MARTIGU-978420 format. One record per residue (C-alpha): residue in one letter; residue number from 0; y, z negated, x negated. Coordinates in Angstrom, 2 decimals. Last residue first. Layout:
N
  resn  resi       py       pz       px
     A   NUM        Y        Z        X
...
***
This chain:
523
  resn  resi       py       pz       px
     A   522    22.10   -22.56    54.39
     R   521    22.66   -18.74    53.97
     P   520    24.94   -18.06    51.11
     A   519    28.71   -18.17    52.31
     A   518    29.63   -14.64    53.20
     A   517    30.73   -12.73    50.43
     P   516    34.83   -12.12    50.30
     R   515    36.37    -9.52    52.54
     R   514    37.00    -5.77    52.34
     P   513    37.43    -4.01    56.15
     R   512    34.65    -2.26    56.98
     L   511    34.34     1.80    56.63
     V   510    35.05     1.19    52.79
     R   509    32.09    -1.34    51.47
     A   508    29.91    -2.42    54.11
     R   507    30.00     1.28    55.88
     L   506    29.54     3.32    52.59
     I   505    26.90     0.63    51.14
     A   504    24.58     1.07    54.38
     A   503    25.27     4.82    54.27
     L   502    24.36     5.02    50.42
     L   501    21.04     3.10    51.50
     G   500    20.36     5.64    54.34
     G   499    20.72     8.59    52.29
     A   498    18.91     7.27    49.36
     C   497    16.14     6.16    51.10
     V   496    16.10     9.67    53.02
     W   495    15.74    11.24    49.97
     R   494    13.06     9.04    48.37
     V   493    10.91     9.56    51.71
     G   492    10.98    12.99    51.08
     D   491    10.20    12.72    47.36
     G   490     6.79    15.07    48.18
     V   489     6.63    15.58    52.01
     A   488     4.70    18.38    51.46
     V   487     1.90    16.70    49.50
     A   486     2.37    13.51    51.18
     P   485     1.47    15.29    54.58
     P   484    -2.49    15.19    53.62
     T   483    -4.45    18.45    52.34
     A   482    -7.41    18.84    54.54
     L   481   -11.33    18.19    54.58
     P   480   -11.05    18.36    50.22
     A   479   -14.77    19.77    48.85
     P   478   -17.15    17.38    48.28
     L   477   -17.46    15.44    44.77
     S   476   -21.39    14.92    43.76
     L   475   -22.49    12.17    41.62
     S   474   -23.21    11.37    38.18
     L   473   -22.68     8.43    35.71
     A   472   -23.08     7.53    31.81
     G   471   -22.51     4.43    30.21
     K   470   -21.07     2.60    27.24
     R   469   -19.47    -0.62    28.67
     D   468   -15.75    -2.11    27.40
     P   467   -14.27    -1.54    30.95
     G   466   -16.66    -0.80    34.57
     I   465   -18.23     1.97    35.05
     E   464   -17.51     3.42    38.50
     A   463   -18.89     5.11    41.47
     L   462   -17.95     6.43    44.74
     V   461   -14.72     4.13    45.23
     R   460   -12.89     4.83    48.19
     G   459    -9.33     6.38    47.58
     S   458    -9.21     8.22    50.57
     G   457    -9.56    11.75    48.69
     D   456   -12.85    10.06    47.20
     V   455   -13.14     8.01    43.98
     A   454   -14.70     8.49    40.58
     G   453   -15.54     6.66    37.74
     S   452   -14.49     5.30    34.24
     I   451   -12.47     2.23    33.48
     G   450   -13.45     2.61    30.37
     T   449   -13.61     2.57    27.30
     I   448   -13.28     6.45    26.33
     A   447   -12.35     6.71    29.84
     A   446   -13.38     9.55    32.25
     R   445   -11.67     9.74    35.48
     V   444   -13.22    11.87    38.91
     L   443   -10.60    12.48    41.74
     P   442   -11.77    13.36    45.08
     R   441    -8.52    14.93    46.79
     G   440    -6.47    13.83    50.21
     T   439    -3.01    14.38    47.63
     E   438    -1.82    11.06    48.12
     V   437    -4.89     9.04    48.36
     A   436    -5.81    10.69    44.91
     R   435    -2.94    10.10    43.95
     V   434    -3.28     6.19    44.73
     V   433    -6.78     5.62    42.67
     A   432    -5.30     6.93    39.86
     S   431    -2.70     4.45    39.78
     Q   430    -5.24     1.52    40.35
     W   429    -7.09     3.39    37.56
     H   428    -4.08     2.34    35.42
     Q   427    -3.53    -1.16    36.62
     R   426    -7.07    -1.62    35.44
     R   425    -6.84    -0.09    32.40
     A   424    -3.39    -2.31    31.60
     G   423    -4.74    -5.82    32.53
     A   422    -4.19    -7.36    29.46
     A   421    -8.18    -6.40    27.75
     G   420    -6.82    -4.65    24.80
     Y   419    -4.58    -1.85    25.25
     W   418    -4.91     0.87    22.94
     S   417    -8.81     1.74    24.24
     D   416    -7.03     3.54    27.33
     N   415    -8.05     6.80    26.40
     T   414    -7.92     9.30    28.94
     L   413    -9.06    12.02    31.13
     T   412    -7.85    12.83    34.34
     F   411    -9.91    14.99    37.06
     L   410    -8.85    16.35    40.66
     V   409   -10.90    18.48    43.16
     D   408    -9.33    20.74    45.08
     A   407    -6.52    22.44    42.96
     G   406    -4.58    24.95    45.05
     N   405    -1.06    25.17    43.08
     R   404    -0.06    22.33    45.70
     T   403    -2.80    20.20    44.92
     H   402    -1.91    20.82    41.22
     A   401     2.29    20.21    42.06
     R   400     1.18    16.85    44.06
     L   399    -1.23    15.65    40.48
     I   398     1.58    16.37    38.56
     W   397     4.27    14.58    41.19
     P   396     3.10    11.42    41.61
     Y   395     3.54    10.40    38.01
     V   394     0.92     7.74    37.00
     V   393    -1.35    10.57    36.04
     E   392     0.94    11.40    32.93
     Y   391    -0.75     8.17    31.24
     C   390    -4.22    10.04    29.91
     V   389    -4.33    13.73    30.73
     A   388    -4.01    15.05    34.04
     G   387    -5.92    17.85    35.47
     G   386    -6.35    20.22    38.29
     L   385    -9.76    21.44    38.89
     R   384    -9.98    24.69    41.35
     F   383   -13.40    24.93    42.94
     G   382   -15.54    28.37    43.08
     Q   381   -17.65    28.09    40.31
     F   380   -14.97    26.51    37.45
     P   379   -10.82    27.84    38.46
     I   378    -8.77    25.40    36.36
     P   377    -5.39    24.26    38.03
     A   376    -1.81    25.41    36.48
     A   375     0.45    22.59    36.38
     S   374     3.11    23.72    34.42
     P   373     5.00    24.27    30.95
     G   372     3.26    21.64    28.91
     P   371     4.84    19.10    26.39
     T   370     4.72    19.99    23.20
     F   369     3.07    17.43    20.68
     S   368     4.97    15.59    17.70
     G   367     4.91    14.99    14.12
     P   366     1.36    14.77    12.32
     V   365    -1.69    14.72    13.82
     A   364    -4.13    12.31    15.78
     R   363    -2.92     9.46    14.35
     S   362    -1.13     8.69    17.17
     I   361     1.32     5.28    16.88
     P   360     4.27     7.97    16.44
     G   359     6.79     7.73    13.60
     I   358     9.17     4.43    12.98
     F   357    11.25     6.42    10.65
     R   356    12.15     9.63    12.37
     L   355    14.31     7.46    14.87
     L   354    17.83     9.29    14.57
     P   353    16.29    12.74    13.76
     G   352    13.75    12.18    16.70
     L   351    15.77    10.79    19.71
     P   350    12.15    10.23    20.87
     V   349     9.40    10.47    18.81
     Y   348     6.36    12.33    20.31
     E   347     2.91    11.67    21.47
     G   346     2.62     7.80    20.75
     F   345     5.81     6.49    20.26
     P   344     7.17     8.25    23.59
     V   343     3.85     9.31    25.83
     L   342     4.02    12.72    26.68
     R   341     4.29    14.11    30.29
     Q   340     3.10    17.70    30.86
     K   339    -0.42    17.78    29.53
     L   338    -1.64    21.07    28.84
     Y   337    -4.25    22.22    30.79
     P   336    -6.61    25.21    28.97
     P   335    -5.61    28.79    29.80
     L   334    -8.64    29.80    29.07
     L   333   -11.60    28.90    30.08
     P   332   -13.79    28.22    27.03
     G   331   -17.12    30.05    25.86
     Q   330   -19.75    31.75    27.39
     K   329   -22.06    28.77    27.53
     T   328   -18.98    26.78    29.35
     V   327   -16.24    25.11    27.88
     V   326   -13.33    23.50    30.02
     L   325   -10.50    22.55    28.05
     A   324    -8.02    19.61    28.70
     A   323    -4.76    19.13    26.31
     N   322    -2.50    17.18    24.20
     Y   321     0.03    20.27    22.82
     Y   320     0.41    22.10    19.59
     P   319     3.45    24.09    18.54
     A   318     3.60    26.14    15.87
     G   317     4.72    25.05    12.68
     R   316     2.50    26.96    10.69
     R   315     0.97    29.65    12.26
     E   314    -2.83    29.52    11.71
     P   313    -3.27    27.77    14.77
     E   312    -1.64    29.90    17.30
     D   311    -2.36    29.17    21.00
     S   310    -2.64    25.31    19.91
     W   309    -4.53    22.98    21.90
     V   308    -4.92    19.05    20.59
     T   307    -8.18    18.49    22.42
     N   306    -9.54    16.69    25.70
     L   305   -12.89    17.77    27.11
     L   304   -14.29    19.49    30.35
     I   303   -17.73    20.53    29.27
     A   302   -20.17    22.88    31.74
     V   301   -23.67    23.07    31.94
     D   300   -26.76    24.86    31.13
     L   299   -27.87    22.19    28.65
     E   298   -28.62    24.66    25.87
     G   297   -25.64    27.00    26.81
     A   296   -23.22    23.97    27.06
     L   295   -24.51    22.78    23.41
     A   294   -24.10    26.09    22.18
     T   293   -20.18    26.43    23.18
     V   292   -19.84    22.39    21.87
     S   291   -21.42    23.25    18.77
     T   290   -19.99    26.64    17.81
     R   289   -16.30    25.28    18.30
     Y   288   -17.47    22.24    16.38
     A   287   -18.20    24.37    13.37
     P   286   -15.28    26.43    13.79
     D   285   -12.57    23.73    13.56
     W   284    -9.11    24.42    13.93
     P   283    -8.35    25.47    17.64
     W   282   -10.93    22.81    18.94
     D   281   -10.05    19.59    17.79
     Y   280   -12.60    17.47    16.34
     P   279   -12.90    13.20    16.34
     S   278   -14.45    13.88    20.05
     A   277   -13.77    11.10    22.86
     S   276    -9.79    11.39    22.22
     E   275    -9.55    12.15    25.95
     P   274   -13.13    11.35    27.49
     W   273   -15.56    13.66    27.76
     L   272   -16.59    14.94    31.48
     V   271   -19.60    16.96    32.58
     V   270   -19.66    19.53    34.66
     D   269   -22.38    21.50    36.76
     P   268   -24.24    17.79    37.23
     R   267   -27.93    18.30    36.58
     D   266   -29.50    15.11    36.57
     V   265   -31.59    12.65    34.53
     A   264   -31.48    15.16    31.35
     V   263   -28.45    16.16    31.71
     L   262   -27.13    12.46    31.62
     R   261   -29.34    11.99    28.18
     R   260   -28.24    15.22    26.60
     T   259   -24.78    13.94    27.22
     Q   258   -24.94    10.99    25.60
     S   257   -26.75    12.59    22.52
     V   256   -24.39    14.86    22.49
     L   255   -21.84    11.76    22.29
     D   254   -23.55     9.80    19.65
     G   253   -23.53    12.58    17.51
     F   252   -19.94    13.07    17.85
     L   251   -19.39     9.45    16.88
     R   250   -21.96     9.83    13.97
     L   249   -19.90    13.10    12.23
     S   248   -16.44    11.31    12.91
     R   247   -17.55     7.97    11.48
     G   246   -17.19     8.83     7.51
     E   245   -13.91     6.82     7.00
     E   244   -13.34     4.64     9.85
     W   243   -10.39     5.96    12.28
     R   242   -12.68     6.07    15.19
     S   241   -13.84     2.45    14.80
     E   240    -9.86     1.66    15.34
     Q   239    -9.73     2.99    18.72
     K   238   -12.76     1.07    19.76
     V   237   -15.80     3.74    21.01
     N   236   -17.13     3.03    24.61
     P   235   -18.79     6.12    24.65
     Q   234   -18.03     6.51    28.54
     I   233   -19.64     9.97    29.91
     I   232   -18.80    11.34    33.42
     G   231   -20.97    13.80    35.14
     V   230   -19.48    16.00    38.28
     R   229   -21.78    17.92    40.73
     L   228   -19.25    20.03    42.75
     Q   227   -19.87    20.04    46.45
     P   226   -19.28    22.34    48.75
     R   225   -19.04    21.51    52.81
     G   224   -22.72    21.11    54.32
     P   223   -22.56    18.08    56.81
     E   222   -18.85    18.12    57.51
     P   221   -16.79    15.01    56.51
     V   220   -17.06    11.84    58.20
     V   219   -13.48    10.11    59.45
     A   218   -14.23     6.41    59.63
     L   217   -11.48     6.19    56.52
     H   216    -8.53     7.16    58.90
     R   215    -9.30     4.96    61.31
     A   214    -9.57     2.20    59.15
     G   213    -6.44     3.07    58.10
     A   212    -4.66     2.74    61.32
     V   211    -6.40    -0.51    61.90
     A   210    -5.02    -2.07    58.72
     A   209    -1.68    -0.32    59.68
     A   208    -1.31    -1.78    63.00
     L   207    -2.65    -4.71    61.54
     V   206     0.14    -5.31    59.26
     A   205     2.85    -4.51    61.66
     A   204     1.58    -6.73    64.00
     C   203     1.63    -9.80    61.85
     S   202     5.40    -8.13    60.90
     G   201     6.12    -8.06    64.49
     A   200     4.71   -11.52    65.25
     L   199     6.69   -13.35    62.18
     W   198     9.73   -11.54    63.40
     L   197     9.41   -12.37    66.91
     L   196     8.83   -16.12    66.00
     R   195    11.71   -16.33    63.81
     G   194    14.17   -14.89    66.50
     N   193    12.53   -17.67    68.98
     R   192    13.38   -20.28    66.81
     E   191    17.04   -19.17    66.65
     E   190    18.82   -19.13    62.96
     R   189    16.94   -16.53    61.25
     T   188    15.51   -17.89    58.14
     L   187    11.55   -18.01    57.44
     A   186    10.97   -14.57    59.81
     A   185    13.78   -12.56    58.31
     H   184    12.24   -13.92    54.96
     L   183     8.70   -12.32    56.58
     A   182    10.59    -8.98    57.68
     A   181    12.27    -8.94    53.88
     N   180     8.60    -8.83    52.50
     L   179     7.54    -6.64    54.90
     A   178    10.02    -4.09    54.05
     A   177     9.31    -4.39    50.20
     V   176     5.57    -3.60    51.52
     L   175     6.21    -0.54    53.75
     F   174     8.86     0.83    51.56
     S   173     6.19     0.69    48.62
     T   172     3.78     2.64    50.63
     L   171     6.29     4.98    51.47
     A   170     7.19     5.91    48.06
     I   169     3.46     5.66    46.99
     G   168     3.31     9.19    49.02
     G   167     4.17     9.63    52.73
     L   166     1.80    10.01    54.86
     A   165    -1.43     9.74    52.59
     A   164     0.42     6.79    50.81
     S   163     0.55     5.19    54.16
     Q   162    -3.73     4.91    53.75
     V   161    -3.12     2.20    51.06
     L   160    -4.04    -0.46    53.52
     A   159    -7.10     0.89    54.41
     P   158    -8.81     1.30    51.09
     I   157    -7.97    -2.15    49.66
     D   156    -8.09    -2.03    46.24
     A   155    -5.89     0.99    46.28
     L   154    -3.32    -1.96    47.73
     P   153    -2.12    -3.12    44.56
     N   152    -0.53     0.24    43.95
     G   151     1.98    -0.27    46.28
     L   150     4.95    -2.03    44.53
     F   149     4.66     0.65    42.00
     A   148     3.32    -0.88    38.52
     W   147     4.04     1.90    36.38
     P   146     6.84     4.75    36.73
     F   145     8.22     4.56    33.26
     G   144    10.35     7.86    32.99
     G   143    10.50    10.57    30.39
     F   142    12.01     8.91    27.37
     P   141    14.74     7.46    29.19
     F   140    14.42     6.59    33.31
     L   139    15.85     9.30    35.65
     D   138    12.50    10.76    36.88
     T   137     9.94     7.95    37.60
     R   136    12.30     4.43    36.89
     F   135    14.90     5.85    39.56
     G   134    12.40     6.76    41.76
     E   133    10.71     3.10    41.57
     Q   132    14.27     1.85    42.13
     L   131    15.32     4.15    44.39
     V   130    11.87     2.77    46.46
     W   129    12.42    -0.61    45.91
     A   128    16.54    -0.17    47.55
     A   127    14.74     1.64    50.37
     G   126    12.74    -1.04    51.51
     W   125    15.18    -3.64    51.00
     T   124    17.79    -2.07    52.86
     L   123    15.84    -1.62    55.65
     V   122    14.57    -5.12    56.23
     L   121    17.76    -6.49    55.65
     A   120    19.25    -4.28    58.33
     A   119    16.67    -4.52    60.47
     G   118    17.54    -8.87    60.16
     S   117    21.34    -8.54    60.75
     R   116    23.38    -9.34    57.76
     P   115    22.66    -6.16    55.07
     A   114    25.46    -6.66    52.41
     A   113    25.33    -2.65    51.19
     L   112    26.93    -3.54    47.92
     A   111    24.70    -6.74    47.68
     V   110    21.63    -4.28    47.95
     A   109    22.60    -1.87    45.42
     A   108    23.00    -4.91    43.01
     A   107    19.40    -6.02    43.81
     M   106    18.17    -2.22    42.93
     L   105    20.49    -1.59    39.61
     A   104    18.96    -5.10    38.69
     F   103    15.62    -4.00    39.04
     P   102    16.19    -0.33    37.46
     I   101    17.60    -2.49    34.50
     A   100    14.39    -4.70    33.99
     C    99    12.39    -1.94    32.09
     L    98    14.97    -2.09    29.14
     S    97    14.35    -6.03    29.14
     A    96    10.79    -5.54    29.54
     G    95    10.98    -3.35    26.38
     L    94    13.10    -5.77    24.13
     L    93    10.89    -8.59    25.11
     L    92     7.61    -6.93    24.24
     A    91     8.91    -5.63    21.25
     V    90    10.26    -9.05    20.40
     L    89     6.41   -10.22    21.20
     A    88     5.20    -7.42    18.74
     V    87     7.79    -8.30    15.50
     T    86     6.81   -12.43    15.97
     W    85     2.89   -11.15    16.12
     S    84     3.38    -9.19    12.93
     L    83     3.45    -5.44    12.55
     G    82     0.32    -3.21    12.10
     G    81     1.38    -0.58    15.05
     Y    80    -1.83    -0.47    16.18
     V    79    -3.07    -4.23    16.75
     R    78     0.91    -6.02    17.08
     V    77     2.50    -2.74    18.91
     T    76    -0.60    -2.49    20.91
     Y    75    -1.17    -5.67    21.66
     A    74     2.75    -6.76    22.44
     I    73     2.72    -3.76    25.09
     W    72    -0.31    -5.52    26.39
     P    71     1.53    -8.01    27.92
     I    70     2.74    -5.33    30.59
     T    69     3.04    -7.28    33.82
     A    68     3.94   -10.85    32.75
     I    67     6.61    -9.49    30.40
     W    66     7.49    -7.09    32.94
     F    65     8.28    -9.27    36.20
     V    64     9.92   -11.89    33.96
     V    63    12.34    -8.99    32.69
     G    62    12.78    -7.42    36.19
     F    61    13.14   -10.79    38.02
     L    60    16.22   -11.76    35.32
     W    59    17.36    -8.06    35.76
     G    58    17.61    -8.57    39.89
     L    57    19.37   -12.10    39.13
     R    56    22.20   -10.79    36.88
     L    55    23.04    -7.68    39.14
     A    54    22.86    -9.89    42.28
     L    53    25.67   -11.66    39.96
     R    52    28.13    -8.67    39.83
     P    51    27.18    -7.60    43.18
     E    50    28.21   -10.40    44.89
     V    49    26.16   -13.07    46.83
     G    48    24.93   -12.91    50.01
     D    47    21.14   -12.91    50.00
     V    46    20.44   -12.32    46.44
     A    45    18.13   -15.19    45.86
     A    44    16.71   -15.56    49.06
     I    43    15.48   -11.33    48.23
     L    42    13.94   -12.54    44.98
     P    41    12.28   -16.00    46.55
     I    40    11.06   -13.66    49.36
     L    39     9.58   -10.44    46.79
     A    38     6.41   -12.30    46.37
     V    37     5.86   -13.10    50.19
     P    36     3.62    -9.75    51.19
     L    35     1.97    -9.21    47.77
     L    34     0.70   -12.73    47.32
     P    33    -2.43   -12.32    49.18
     L    32    -3.30   -10.01    46.65
     I    31    -3.70   -12.24    43.91
     S    30    -4.48    -9.51    41.00
     A    29    -4.67   -11.40    38.42
     N    28    -5.50    -8.89    35.85
     P    27    -4.77    -6.64    37.09
     F    26    -1.65    -6.55    39.78
     C    25    -0.35    -9.14    42.48
     L    24     0.17   -12.07    39.81
     A    23     3.14   -10.05    38.92
     L    22     4.74    -9.79    41.86
     L    21     4.56   -13.73    41.93
     L    20     5.67   -13.91    37.86
     G    19     9.10   -11.99    38.96
     S    18     9.64   -14.29    42.66
     L    17     9.31   -17.12    40.47
     C    16    12.42   -15.73    38.17
     A    15    14.29   -14.44    40.85
     S    14    13.84   -18.16    42.45
     L    13    14.89   -19.79    38.85
     A    12    18.16   -17.65    38.90
     R    11    19.02   -18.61    42.40
     S    10    18.33   -22.20    41.60
     S     9    20.94   -21.88    38.51
     K     8    23.74   -19.68    40.74
     K     7    23.73   -22.47    43.10
     S     6    22.62   -21.62    46.57
     P     5    19.02   -21.55    46.88
     L     4    17.04   -21.76    50.21
     L     3    15.83   -24.91    50.95
     P     2    17.89   -25.81    53.98
     L     1    15.37   -23.32    56.18
     M     0    17.55   -21.89    59.25
***
């Protein structure tokens, strides 16, 4: 055994904090992917053999450090667009990180309750606990969940290594990454030399097998002659604050139209995507805007997929309104539009409205709060069915999975990431979109007002990309999908298996086995 594993509470706390920092460095902006198989080892070592109460604190420390280093753009958003001081913005970041660290605390406590003793038990327990932590953040966390920065997301940059998401969703990929960390921890800490070598060899073999299987999946060539949808993307690169300047609306819309005309003159896409918030006007309340966009679609003989505030009863005071994606053709809009289902707290609605009304939404799009859309209904267009996600909701695996089950064969997401500055959020958001394409086996096209815009195929390979903070446009063909991967049918199955396995391990350790003091820390 290695003598350097932490034993004192202070060294365990430092080990947990180090692990949080190492994992954060795996995500953009740093994206140091070689750290991903080892980033959790200090946390695993810190929690090894401790009581659940101490594990709870260690997991929370890990989470606080991880979130502060991963989502510093929270402070930027609060400072620049909330109009508050940097002191308040940093306090908001600390409070947000402290809240988001709670699932990590519960995860570490669950591992301590299970008290895994063998190497195999350690691997399975950490894999299952990590998956449940991500599931908790997705479905049970306050204010609609926070499924951001999943453990498997950095592998979106290496398509061959993220193909496990096609089998069991991002939950399976995260399970495998956490399990690999635990296996390498076992390779470092087993008592017998042969045992350590066996765990190391097994870990290397597992990574190699995943890479080979992923490469073989990527080598499948689509059949020639498959139907293709020609898609254009506009990235106007309009900063958030400039959209609010008086007198800018007409010029912003004029630039958007000019970019669209230039793109269509060079190529002939079937549909052109405008990002979220790219247009300063709203379809239901502006007849001149409706006339202008419909005329542009007719002039260019192209459909336009745009984002707008939507209301079914725009003239009725108090009627609900939505954040929507709408396809406009020369005959007019294709109804109904897609209505965003997962809203951003404090940006699109105020949680606990009566209690927190004094905060108000950061968004200036409309007063009050948006209403969430009812379901994932793809939009039929030229023989294809377009499944959508507006901005942040692309991080929820179930939304585009539901679109795929409902018949979507091409996925889109319209987003406005200009809120977040250059602190990693845009690339983190892009990685989530890439993973959704792998999970569903559907090509995905993304239009972002300041980037990153682009498209990936159903295996997560980048087909085209416009980097951040650039004005540009592109067009490309998206083929119809080959098949629907198992992950769509599996759904949350991996999570349920992990829940059952972890519960059984905890019952075995705490009920079926006589209670005993926690094992002495391994040294």
